C-alpha positions in Angstrom: 153.8 21.0 67.2 157.4 18.9 66.0 159.6 21.8 66.6 157.9 23.1 69.9 158.7 19.1 71.0 162.0 19.7 69.8 163.2 22.9 71.2 161.9 21.5 74.2 163.7 17.9 74.9 167.0 20.0 73.1 166.7 23.4 74.6 168.4 25.2 71.3 166.4 26.8 68.4 169.0 25.9 65.6 169.7 22.1 66.8 165.5 22.3 66.9 165.4 23.5 63.8 167.2 20.5 62.3 166.0 18.1 64.2 162.4 19.2 62.8 163.8 18.9 59.1 165.6 15.7 59.7 161.6 14.3 61.5 160.1 15.1 58.5 162.8 13.6 56.0 162.6 10.6 57.9 158.8 10.6 58.4 159.2 11.1 54.9 161.5 8.2 53.9 159.5 5.7 55.6 156.1 6.6 55.9 155.6 3.6 53.6 156.3 1.7 57.0 153.3 3.6 59.1 151.1 0.8 59.4 147.9 2.7 60.6 147.5 1.1 64.1 147.9 4.5 65.9 147.3 8.0 64.6 149.4 9.7 62.1 150.6 12.5 64.0 151.8 9.9 67.3 153.9 8.3 64.8 155.2 11.5 63.5 155.9 12.4 67.1 157.8 8.9 68.1 159.8 10.0 64.7 160.9 13.5 66.1 161.3 12.1 69.4 164.0 9.4 68.3 165.6 11.9 66.0 165.9 14.2 69.1 167.3 11.8 71.4 169.8 10.8 68.6 170.7 14.8 68.8 171.1 14.4 73.0 173.2 11.3 72.2 175.7 12.8 69.7 176.5 16.0 71.6 176.8 16.8 75.5 173.3 17.2 76.7 174.4 18.6 80.3 175.2 21.8 78.7 171.6 22.1 77.0 168.7 23.6 78.9 164.9 22.4 78.3 163.3 25.4 77.6 160.4 27.0 79.6 156.8 26.9 78.0 156.3 31.0 76.9 152.8 32.3 76.3 152.0 33.9 73.6 151.4 37.6 73.7 147.6 37.8 74.2 148.1 35.5 77.1 150.6 37.4 79.1 148.6 40.8 78.3 145.3 39.1 79.5 147.3 37.7 82.2 149.1 41.3 83.3 147.2 44.3 82.9 150.3 46.2 82.2 153.6 45.2 81.2 155.2 46.7 84.2 159.4 45.7 83.9 158.5 44.7 88.1 155.9 42.1 86.9 157.9 41.1 83.3 161.0 40.0 85.4 159.6 38.4 88.4 157.6 36.3 85.8 161.1 35.7 84.0 162.7 35.3 87.1 160.0 32.3 88.2 159.9 30.7 84.5 164.2 30.4 85.1 163.6 28.5 88.5 160.8 26.5 87.1 162.5 25.3 84.5 165.7 24.9 86.2 163.8 22.2 88.5 162.2 20.5 85.3 165.7 20.5 83.8 166.8 18.8 86.6 163.8 15.7 86.0 165.0 12.4 84.9 164.9 12.5 80.6 161.6 9.9 80.8 159.9 12.3 83.2 160.6 15.5 81.7 159.1 13.9 78.7 155.9 13.1 80.1 155.6 17.0 81.7 156.6 18.1 78.0 153.9 16.2 76.1 151.4 17.1 78.6 151.5 20.4 79.4 153.2 21.9 76.7 152.0 19.7 74.1 148.7 19.3 75.1 148.6 15.5 74.6 146.6 12.7 76.9 147.4 10.2 78.7 146.6 7.9 75.4 148.6 9.5 73.2 151.6 9.6 75.1 151.2 6.2 76.1 150.6 5.5 72.5 153.8 7.6 71.8 155.9 5.6 74.5 154.8 2.2 74.0 154.0 1.8 77.6 150.3 1.6 79.3 148.4 5.1 80.4 148.9 4.0 84.3 152.9 4.2 83.6 152.2 7.9 81.8 150.1 8.6 84.5 152.9 7.3 87.4 155.3 9.5 85.3 153.8 12.6 85.3 152.7 12.2 89.2 156.0 11.7 90.3 157.7 14.2 87.9 154.7 17.1 89.5 156.1 15.6 92.4 159.7 15.9 92.2 158.4 19.8 90.9 157.0 20.4 93.7 159.5 19.5 96.0 162.3 21.1 93.8 160.2 24.3 94.3 158.4 24.2 97.8 161.1 26.1 99.4 161.0 28.8 96.7 156.7 28.9 96.6 155.7 27.7 100.2 152.1 28.2 99.0 
């Protein structure tokens, strides 16, 4: 889960692997500071987010892309009766367009989209992780979805 978060935040598998390793090392070094005021996973996510933000500050993040959420093979096969090259090409193109729209979101909105839709976290968990009220999480998520709809409405009118 930490690697998935890092991969989506950094958009590069090598950086994501490094950030994941650094996150666990940092968590190991500072586990005594964990105060049991939240779930351990929430604390670990916070460590990983901080590490990823450091990576983004260190490098030129404008050249990076947030990777698209990929369905696993079984889900993809269920969705498509056959692995018809035409359908797979259209799916890949659609994912690329959606990903490009996600890349244009402000960092806070992109992070909330990632945590909610790709990491399947609840508002409460995201709020704890980002140290903000659930209402703020809901607002950011709603704004992000509206921004995505706006960016994609020309491509997908329905």
